[in-house]
MISE-142400 format. One record per residue (C-alpha): chain; residue number from 1; x, y, z. Coordinates in nm, 3 decimals. Layout:
<lumgus>
LUMGU  kette   nr        u        v        w
LUMGU      A  NUM        X        Y        Z
...
</lumgus>
This chain:
<lumgus>
LUMGU  kette   nr        u        v        w
LUMGU      A    1   24.273   -3.984   -4.803
LUMGU      A    2   23.980   -4.038   -5.039
LUMGU      A    3   23.954   -4.404   -4.939
LUMGU      A    4   23.940   -4.315   -4.569
LUMGU      A    5   23.675   -4.051   -4.638
LUMGU      A    6   23.460   -4.297   -4.831
LUMGU      A    7   23.493   -4.567   -4.566
LUMGU      A    8   23.339   -4.352   -4.293
LUMGU      A    9   22.982   -4.352   -4.436
LUMGU      A   10   23.013   -4.725   -4.488
LUMGU      A   11   23.109   -4.777   -4.124
LUMGU      A   12   22.824   -4.553   -4.010
LUMGU      A   13   22.583   -4.753   -4.225
LUMGU      A   14   22.709   -5.078   -4.076
LUMGU      A   15   22.665   -4.939   -3.723
LUMGU      A   16   22.314   -4.823   -3.807
LUMGU      A   17   22.221   -5.166   -3.940
LUMGU      A   18   22.373   -5.332   -3.634
LUMGU      A   19   22.178   -5.099   -3.403
LUMGU      A   20   21.854   -5.175   -3.588
LUMGU      A   21   21.923   -5.549   -3.568
LUMGU      A   22   21.999   -5.522   -3.195
LUMGU      A   23   21.686   -5.316   -3.139
LUMGU      A   24   21.470   -5.572   -3.322
LUMGU      A   25   21.624   -5.856   -3.122
LUMGU      A   26   21.564   -5.675   -2.795
LUMGU      A   27   21.203   -5.592   -2.888
LUMGU      A   28   21.134   -5.954   -2.978
LUMGU      A   29   21.289   -6.076   -2.653
LUMGU      A   30   21.087   -5.822   -2.452
LUMGU      A   31   20.766   -5.916   -2.635
LUMGU      A   32   20.833   -6.286   -2.569
LUMGU      A   33   20.892   -6.229   -2.198
LUMGU      A   34   20.584   -6.007   -2.174
LUMGU      A   35   20.370   -6.270   -2.347
LUMGU      A   36   20.494   -6.547   -2.117
LUMGU      A   37   20.426   -6.341   -1.805
LUMGU      A   38   20.083   -6.241   -1.935
LUMGU      A   39   19.995   -6.604   -1.997
LUMGU      A   40   20.121   -6.694   -1.651
LUMGU      A   41   19.855   -6.465   -1.502
LUMGU      A   42   19.580   -6.483   -1.763
LUMGU      A   43   19.556   -6.863   -1.794
LUMGU      A   44   19.456   -6.921   -1.427
LUMGU      A   45   19.216   -6.625   -1.443
LUMGU      A   46   19.053   -6.757   -1.761
LUMGU      A   47   19.028   -7.105   -1.609
LUMGU      A   48   18.861   -6.959   -1.299
LUMGU      A   49   18.606   -6.764   -1.502
LUMGU      A   50   18.524   -7.059   -1.730
LUMGU      A   51   18.495   -7.307   -1.443
LUMGU      A   52   18.265   -7.075   -1.248
LUMGU      A   53   18.004   -7.114   -1.523
LUMGU      A   54   18.013   -7.495   -1.511
LUMGU      A   55   17.773   -7.698   -1.296
LUMGU      A   56   17.914   -7.829   -0.970
LUMGU      A   57   17.854   -8.191   -1.074
LUMGU      A   58   18.065   -8.150   -1.388
LUMGU      A   59   18.347   -7.985   -1.193
LUMGU      A   60   18.351   -8.274   -0.947
LUMGU      A   61   18.355   -8.531   -1.229
LUMGU      A   62   18.622   -8.356   -1.439
LUMGU      A   63   18.788   -8.060   -1.260
LUMGU      A   64   19.041   -7.973   -1.532
LUMGU      A   65   18.800   -7.957   -1.825
LUMGU      A   66   18.731   -7.616   -1.980
LUMGU      A   67   18.415   -7.716   -2.164
LUMGU      A   68   18.061   -7.780   -2.050
LUMGU      A   69   17.739   -7.889   -2.213
LUMGU      A   70   17.531   -7.699   -1.956
LUMGU      A   71   17.666   -7.349   -1.893
LUMGU      A   72   17.490   -7.188   -1.598
LUMGU      A   73   17.488   -6.881   -1.371
LUMGU      A   74   17.385   -7.094   -1.074
LUMGU      A   75   17.714   -7.040   -0.889
LUMGU      A   76   17.680   -6.660   -0.909
LUMGU      A   77   17.320   -6.655   -0.794
LUMGU      A   78   17.408   -6.893   -0.510
LUMGU      A   79   17.700   -6.671   -0.407
LUMGU      A   80   17.461   -6.376   -0.359
LUMGU      A   81   17.179   -6.585   -0.214
LUMGU      A   82   17.368   -6.797    0.039
LUMGU      A   83   17.646   -6.561    0.147
LUMGU      A   84   17.693   -6.203    0.265
LUMGU      A   85   17.892   -6.103   -0.042
LUMGU      A   86   17.688   -5.784   -0.078
LUMGU      A   87   17.798   -5.672    0.269
LUMGU      A   88   18.156   -5.773    0.188
LUMGU      A   89   18.148   -5.554   -0.121
LUMGU      A   90   18.010   -5.259    0.077
LUMGU      A   91   18.265   -5.299    0.356
LUMGU      A   92   18.559   -5.328    0.116
LUMGU      A   93   18.443   -5.027   -0.084
LUMGU      A   94   18.391   -4.802    0.219
LUMGU      A   95   18.718   -4.903    0.385
LUMGU      A   96   18.920   -4.866    0.064
LUMGU      A   97   18.762   -4.531   -0.027
LUMGU      A   98   18.812   -4.377    0.319
LUMGU      A   99   19.168   -4.512    0.327
LUMGU      A  100   19.240   -4.344   -0.006
LUMGU      A  101   19.103   -4.007    0.110
LUMGU      A  102   19.292   -4.003    0.439
LUMGU      A  103   19.613   -4.138    0.284
LUMGU      A  104   19.618   -3.867    0.018
LUMGU      A  105   19.553   -3.590    0.272
LUMGU      A  106   19.792   -3.707    0.545
LUMGU      A  107   20.078   -3.830    0.325
LUMGU      A  108   20.066   -3.526    0.096
LUMGU      A  109   20.092   -3.296    0.399
LUMGU      A  110   20.392   -3.491    0.529
LUMGU      A  111   20.552   -3.499    0.185
LUMGU      A  112   20.502   -3.123    0.144
LUMGU      A  113   20.660   -3.057    0.482
LUMGU      A  114   20.962   -3.275    0.405
LUMGU      A  115   21.006   -3.110    0.066
LUMGU      A  116   20.968   -2.739    0.144
LUMGU      A  117   20.960   -2.670    0.518
LUMGU      A  118   21.266   -2.625    0.736
LUMGU      A  119   21.255   -2.757    1.093
LUMGU      A  120   21.477   -2.942    1.337
LUMGU      A  121   21.489   -3.316    1.298
LUMGU      A  122   21.369   -3.306    0.938
LUMGU      A  123   21.634   -3.550    0.814
LUMGU      A  124   21.582   -3.778    1.113
LUMGU      A  125   21.208   -3.786    1.045
LUMGU      A  126   21.272   -3.873    0.681
LUMGU      A  127   21.502   -4.159    0.785
LUMGU      A  128   21.241   -4.291    1.033
LUMGU      A  129   20.972   -4.286    0.763
LUMGU      A  130   21.211   -4.456    0.522
LUMGU      A  131   21.276   -4.725    0.783
LUMGU      A  132   20.904   -4.799    0.775
LUMGU      A  133   20.954   -4.943    0.428
LUMGU      A  134   21.187   -5.206    0.571
LUMGU      A  135   20.955   -5.332    0.845
LUMGU      A  136   20.730   -5.618    0.729
LUMGU      A  137   20.362   -5.582    0.798
LUMGU      A  138   20.354   -5.912    0.988
LUMGU      A  139   20.595   -5.772    1.249
LUMGU      A  140   20.347   -5.494    1.332
LUMGU      A  141   20.040   -5.713    1.371
LUMGU      A  142   20.075   -5.782    1.744
LUMGU      A  143   20.160   -5.423    1.852
LUMGU      A  144   19.878   -5.285    1.636
LUMGU      A  145   19.632   -5.538    1.776
LUMGU      A  146   19.720   -5.443    2.135
LUMGU      A  147   19.700   -5.074    2.046
LUMGU      A  148   19.359   -5.090    1.879
LUMGU      A  149   19.223   -5.317    2.151
LUMGU      A  150   19.323   -5.056    2.409
LUMGU      A  151   19.151   -4.788    2.202
LUMGU      A  152   18.837   -5.000    2.168
LUMGU      A  153   18.847   -4.992    1.787
LUMGU      A  154   18.856   -5.365    1.718
LUMGU      A  155   18.571   -5.472    1.490
LUMGU      A  156   18.533   -5.121    1.343
LUMGU      A  157   18.628   -4.968    1.010
LUMGU      A  158   18.884   -4.741    1.178
LUMGU      A  159   19.095   -5.041    1.275
LUMGU      A  160   19.155   -5.098    0.902
LUMGU      A  161   19.158   -4.738    0.779
LUMGU      A  162   19.410   -4.586    1.021
LUMGU      A  163   19.694   -4.837    0.959
LUMGU      A  164   19.647   -4.799    0.583
LUMGU      A  165   19.682   -4.421    0.615
LUMGU      A  166   20.039   -4.453    0.748
LUMGU      A  167   20.202   -4.529    0.412
LUMGU      A  168   20.576   -4.453    0.381
LUMGU      A  169   20.560   -4.519    0.007
LUMGU      A  170   20.291   -4.253   -0.039
LUMGU      A  171   20.492   -4.004    0.168
LUMGU      A  172   20.799   -4.039   -0.052
LUMGU      A  173   20.591   -4.029   -0.369
LUMGU      A  174   20.449   -3.691   -0.267
LUMGU      A  175   20.786   -3.573   -0.135
LUMGU      A  176   20.963   -3.644   -0.463
LUMGU      A  177   20.682   -3.479   -0.659
LUMGU      A  178   20.673   -3.167   -0.438
LUMGU      A  179   21.049   -3.137   -0.474
LUMGU      A  180   21.002   -3.110   -0.849
LUMGU      A  181   20.796   -2.791   -0.809
LUMGU      A  182   21.021   -2.486   -0.871
LUMGU      A  183   21.128   -2.297   -0.560
LUMGU      A  184   21.057   -1.970   -0.744
LUMGU      A  185   20.687   -2.057   -0.745
LUMGU      A  186   20.690   -2.111   -0.369
LUMGU      A  187   20.887   -1.793   -0.307
LUMGU      A  188   20.652   -1.589   -0.525
LUMGU      A  189   20.353   -1.715   -0.327
LUMGU      A  190   20.530   -1.634    0.001
LUMGU      A  191   20.610   -1.279   -0.121
LUMGU      A  192   20.240   -1.232   -0.204
LUMGU      A  193   20.160   -1.313    0.158
LUMGU      A  194   20.030   -1.665    0.117
LUMGU      A  195   20.053   -1.892    0.419
LUMGU      A  196   20.211   -2.237    0.400
LUMGU      A  197   19.864   -2.394    0.418
LUMGU      A  198   19.744   -2.185    0.122
LUMGU      A  199   20.059   -2.267   -0.075
LUMGU      A  200   20.003   -2.639   -0.011
LUMGU      A  201   19.631   -2.636   -0.087
LUMGU      A  202   19.602   -2.388   -0.375
LUMGU      A  203   19.946   -2.386   -0.537
LUMGU      A  204   20.121   -2.721   -0.494
LUMGU      A  205   19.847   -2.981   -0.446
LUMGU      A  206   19.669   -2.907   -0.779
LUMGU      A  207   20.002   -2.974   -0.955
LUMGU      A  208   20.032   -3.322   -0.803
LUMGU      A  209   19.740   -3.486   -0.981
LUMGU      A  210   19.953   -3.768   -1.127
LUMGU      A  211   20.091   -3.845   -0.781
LUMGU      A  212   19.742   -3.831   -0.628
LUMGU      A  213   19.615   -4.071   -0.893
LUMGU      A  214   19.900   -4.318   -0.841
LUMGU      A  215   19.875   -4.312   -0.460
LUMGU      A  216   19.494   -4.341   -0.471
LUMGU      A  217   19.496   -4.641   -0.702
LUMGU      A  218   19.770   -4.828   -0.519
LUMGU      A  219   19.612   -4.756   -0.181
LUMGU      A  220   19.271   -4.871   -0.302
LUMGU      A  221   19.409   -5.195   -0.445
LUMGU      A  222   19.627   -5.269   -0.141
LUMGU      A  223   19.344   -5.205    0.105
LUMGU      A  224   19.097   -5.406   -0.102
LUMGU      A  225   19.335   -5.706   -0.113
LUMGU      A  226   19.442   -5.689    0.254
LUMGU      A  227   19.381   -6.019    0.429
LUMGU      A  228   19.582   -6.085    0.748
LUMGU      A  229   19.497   -5.768    0.942
LUMGU      A  230   19.123   -5.766    0.851
LUMGU      A  231   19.108   -6.137    0.941
LUMGU      A  232   19.229   -6.057    1.294
LUMGU      A  233   19.029   -5.738    1.345
LUMGU      A  234   18.689   -5.814    1.189
LUMGU      A  235   18.498   -6.090    1.364
LUMGU      A  236   18.137   -6.056    1.249
LUMGU      A  237   18.048   -6.202    0.910
LUMGU      A  238   17.866   -5.892    0.783
LUMGU      A  239   18.156   -5.664    0.874
LUMGU      A  240   18.417   -5.866    0.682
LUMGU      A  241   18.585   -5.762    0.358
LUMGU      A  242   18.598   -5.954    0.032
LUMGU      A  243   18.925   -6.148    0.093
LUMGU      A  244   18.828   -6.247    0.448
LUMGU      A  245   18.478   -6.346    0.343
LUMGU      A  246   18.611   -6.558    0.058
LUMGU      A  247   18.844   -6.744    0.292
LUMGU      A  248   18.552   -6.828    0.518
LUMGU      A  249   18.350   -6.938    0.218
LUMGU      A  250   18.625   -7.174    0.111
LUMGU      A  251   18.641   -7.331    0.453
LUMGU      A  252   18.264   -7.362    0.487
LUMGU      A  253   18.173   -7.483    0.138
LUMGU      A  254   18.497   -7.617   -0.001
LUMGU      A  255   18.313   -7.891   -0.190
LUMGU      A  256   18.115   -7.644   -0.404
LUMGU      A  257   18.404   -7.529   -0.621
LUMGU      A  258   18.184   -7.340   -0.867
LUMGU      A  259   18.045   -7.115   -0.592
LUMGU      A  260   18.393   -7.048   -0.454
LUMGU      A  261   18.531   -6.958   -0.797
LUMGU      A  262   18.229   -6.741   -0.878
LUMGU      A  263   18.279   -6.548   -0.554
LUMGU      A  264   18.648   -6.504   -0.635
LUMGU      A  265   18.559   -6.361   -0.979
LUMGU      A  266   18.309   -6.122   -0.822
LUMGU      A  267   18.573   -6.006   -0.576
LUMGU      A  268   18.823   -5.944   -0.856
LUMGU      A  269   18.593   -5.747   -1.087
LUMGU      A  270   18.624   -5.409   -0.905
LUMGU      A  271   19.005   -5.423   -0.915
LUMGU      A  272   18.999   -5.518   -1.281
LUMGU      A  273   18.771   -5.222   -1.354
LUMGU      A  274   19.003   -4.986   -1.163
LUMGU      A  275   19.306   -5.095   -1.365
LUMGU      A  276   19.124   -5.077   -1.698
LUMGU      A  277   18.986   -4.729   -1.629
LUMGU      A  278   19.291   -4.577   -1.458
LUMGU      A  279   19.585   -4.747   -1.629
LUMGU      A  280   19.694   -4.418   -1.790
LUMGU      A  281   19.693   -4.241   -1.452
LUMGU      A  282   19.901   -4.523   -1.303
LUMGU      A  283   20.163   -4.487   -1.575
LUMGU      A  284   20.173   -4.107   -1.550
LUMGU      A  285   20.198   -4.116   -1.172
LUMGU      A  286   20.490   -4.360   -1.173
LUMGU      A  287   20.673   -4.172   -1.448
LUMGU      A  288   20.619   -3.830   -1.288
LUMGU      A  289   20.731   -3.929   -0.939
LUMGU      A  290   21.049   -4.094   -1.059
LUMGU      A  291   20.975   -4.441   -0.919
LUMGU      A  292   21.164   -4.712   -1.103
</lumgus>
């Protein structure tokens, strides 16, 4: 009996040591995978930044070198002087910002209705919105083009803003977050005589700041990086966005690699700043809405 009693702490100690060893092994494996993936993305980015500061003649002579004897900002000044990159920045910023505002308003209203309102066809509507996640964007290009051509919106900002507002992902993010709000809070507001609009605007929406942050950031990044639809809709050079403008730059001045790379770095800087500033909000939004 005494031997069995004494062996139990020993077994627990062995299990504890085994758990610690397994935890260390897992952490090392995770750190290794994270490092490899980080290098996979950071090495091309670093090469792009370094090469953009090299003279065009050196790049032509030795494209894979990462060193230069004559570092220069000539490619960046040429990108602003010879191209409409300033207009591209303005267009991308306005389109992305307006898309974020409308997406948050529209999708939060839909998510609130699906979470707390009772009406006929509610489940069918949720299934239809969910089906929107399964339809690839390329399959909608032709119908959207015909639709916006009939409305006379081709070549305008609205042709890019309105499709971005219809985001099934944002709807379900807000829906899952609104569902996490206690029903007692809604019922108390209803007993006090508050309308559904007041409950949405003054009670529920202020509690969804993590969801608003996550949806805003993802919508901004997605709209900023959109290429196919803006390429078809925007025809004038000054009305183009950063990705579309860069593609035209590559086709027009493909020989000047330094200028192309410098323009690509300039187009990436706003997104990099957004992630660096709002990385905590991104994490909180994903964790709070239950997205895996």
